[in-house]
N, C-alpha and C positions, 0 to 999 in steps of 0.2 A: 504494500500500500504506500502511495506517495504522500508526503506531507509538504505543505506549502507555507512559507513564512514571508510575509510582506514587510517591507521597510521603506523609509524615505518620505513618508508623509509629513505634513507639518503645515505651517502658516506661510502664505505668500501673498504679496500684493497683486492686484490686477495688473496684468502685463508681465508678470514675473514667470519664473520657471521652477519646476520641481522634477526630480527623477525618482520614480518608484522602482523598487527591485522586488523580485519574488524568487526566493531560493527554494529549490525542490530537493527532496531526498526520497529515497525509496525506489519506486518503480523506475525503469529506464526513462530518463527525462527526454532524451533526444528524439524519442518517437512520439511524444505527447503533443497534442494540439492544445496550445496555451492561449489564454485570453484574460483580459481585464474587464471587469464589470464595476459599476458604482451604484450606490444607493444614497440619495439625499433624504433628509428627514421628511417624513410624510409622503414620500414618493416610492414608486416601485423601483426595483432594481433594473438597471438598464445596461445594455451592452456598450462597451467603449472601443475595444480593439482586440484583434486575434491574430495569431501567427501559427502556421503549421510547422512541422518539424524541419522541413527543408528550407524555410524562410523565403521561398521563391515568391510567395504572395503574402500580403498583409491585408487585413480587413479593418475598416474603421466605421464608427457611427458618423453620420453626417455632421453632428454637432461638434466633433473634435477633429474632423479631417482637415489637414493642413496645419494643425497646431500640435497634435500629439503624434508620437512615433513609437511603435512597438518594435522591440528587437529581442533577440535571444542569443545567449552564448551557451551552446550545448556542452562545451568543455567545462563550464563553471556551473552547469545545471541551474541557470538563472535566466529569467525573462525580465525585461525592463519596459518601463513606460516613461518616455521623456515627454514632459508636458510643458509647452511653451505658450506664451501669450495667454496666460491663465485668465479666466473670467470668474466673477463671483458665482455664476451658475455652475461652475465646475466643483463647487463645494459639495463634498460627499465622502462617504466611506468607500474606499476603493478595494476591491477584492480580486485576487488572482485565482484563476480556476484552470483545471486540467481535465482534458478528455482523452480517451484512448485513441481516438482517431477523429479526422475531420468529419463534420456533418453539415449539411446545408442549412440546418435550422439553428446554427450556433448562436445567432443573435438573441434567441429566446432562452439561451442557457441549456439547450438540449444536449445531452451527452456529457456534460461536465459533472463528473462524479466526485471530484475532490476540490475543496475550496479552502483558501486561507482564512485567517481570522480577521483580515481587513486592516487598513491603515487610513487614518483620517487625513483628508486634505481640506484645508480651509483657505479660501481666497477672499481677501478683503478688498473693498472698493476704494 
């Protein structure tokens, strides 16, 4: 069973940047389909970004496209989320998630059977 631990959250001003990290242990990381989701207070969890094992493609929510970049280092068993030009509406708890393989319904969280504990990101205006 894989375990995921997020880090890198914190407080940023609007227009600033943060980089989240998600360290994985357990199951072979390099074959996992990895993603970031977020949940703001009073709102449903929403998809942010995803990256398959081969990193040939990346997937983003429209709300973060052009501002966030997902990447992974399979040698370090770590996936990253670089967040630039942050906006107050990016404030949320960010969760890392892992799936055994890619599926086309990823944006709804389908197939992601392991989740991290979450890391808080707060963006002030």
